[in-house]
C-alpha positions as CSV (number, residue, x, y, z in Angstrom):
1,M,32.6,-25.3,-36.6
2,Q,31.7,-27.1,-33.5
3,K,30.4,-30.6,-33.2
4,I,27.5,-30.9,-30.6
5,N,26.2,-34.0,-29.3
6,L,22.4,-34.4,-28.8
7,A,19.8,-36.9,-27.6
8,H,16.4,-36.8,-29.9
9,I,13.6,-38.5,-27.9
10,R,10.1,-38.9,-28.2
11,E,8.3,-39.9,-24.8
12,R,4.6,-39.9,-23.9
13,S,3.8,-37.0,-21.5
14,T,1.7,-37.3,-18.0
15,T,-1.5,-36.7,-20.5
16,G,-0.8,-39.5,-23.0
17,A,0.6,-37.1,-26.0
18,W,3.7,-37.7,-27.4
19,I,6.4,-35.2,-26.8
20,N,9.6,-34.6,-29.0
21,F,12.3,-33.3,-27.1
22,V,15.8,-32.7,-27.6
23,V,19.0,-32.4,-24.8
24,F,22.3,-31.1,-26.1
25,D,25.8,-31.8,-24.7
26,A,26.5,-28.1,-24.4
27,K,27.1,-25.0,-22.0
28,S,27.2,-21.4,-23.0
29,T,31.1,-19.9,-22.9
30,T,29.3,-16.6,-22.4
31,N,27.1,-17.4,-19.6
32,N,24.0,-17.0,-22.0
33,N,22.4,-20.6,-21.7
34,E,19.1,-19.1,-23.2
35,K,20.5,-17.9,-26.3
36,L,22.8,-20.9,-27.0
37,L,19.8,-23.2,-26.2
38,I,17.4,-21.0,-28.9
39,Q,20.4,-21.2,-31.3
40,L,20.9,-25.1,-31.1
41,T,17.2,-25.8,-31.1
42,S,16.8,-23.6,-34.3
43,Q,19.5,-25.7,-35.9
44,A,17.9,-29.3,-34.9
45,R,14.8,-28.0,-36.2
46,A,16.5,-27.0,-39.7
47,N,18.2,-30.3,-39.4
48,G,14.7,-31.7,-39.7
49,L,14.3,-33.0,-36.2
50,K,11.0,-32.1,-34.5
51,V,11.3,-30.3,-31.1
52,D,8.8,-29.6,-28.8
53,K,11.0,-29.2,-25.8
54,S,14.7,-28.8,-25.4
55,A,17.5,-28.5,-22.9
56,L,21.1,-28.1,-22.5
57,A,23.3,-30.5,-20.2
58,Y,26.7,-29.9,-18.8
59,T,28.8,-30.5,-16.0
60,R,29.5,-27.7,-13.7
61,N,31.9,-28.2,-10.5
62,G,31.4,-32.0,-11.3
63,R,27.8,-32.1,-11.2
64,L,25.5,-33.0,-14.1
65,E,23.1,-30.0,-14.7
66,F,20.1,-29.0,-17.1
67,Y,19.1,-25.8,-18.3
68,G,16.0,-25.2,-20.3
69,T,12.0,-26.3,-20.5
70,E,11.3,-26.8,-16.9
71,D,9.1,-29.8,-17.0
72,L,12.0,-31.2,-19.1
73,V,14.7,-30.0,-16.9
74,Q,12.7,-32.1,-13.8
75,Y,12.1,-35.0,-16.3
76,L,15.8,-35.2,-16.7
77,S,16.9,-34.5,-13.2
78,Q,14.9,-37.4,-12.2
79,N,15.7,-39.9,-14.8
80,G,19.2,-38.9,-16.0
81,L,21.2,-38.2,-19.1
82,P,19.9,-39.9,-22.3
83,Q,22.2,-41.5,-24.5
84,W,23.5,-39.4,-27.8
85,T,21.5,-40.2,-30.9
86,H,22.6,-37.3,-33.2
87,S,25.2,-34.8,-33.6
88,I,25.1,-31.2,-35.4
89,S,27.6,-28.7,-36.4
90,V,27.3,-25.1,-35.7
């Protein structure tokens, strides 16, 4: 089992509605970030977290990168990496 850090955040969208999003401290070791994101999102939901959008955060070539829901990735790119709030075992 591996422990993955995550940030579970609730923010207002540009329309004023609340969005629950999760950012995972993880990167696929098999170059399949989509599959990993689906697995981690399912695990977070199974642990009782509400998740509307999700993304992976990782460092590649010394640069912080994000992979996930397009508007969430854009938000994270502008606002930076949130602090980890939880961890899950996968």
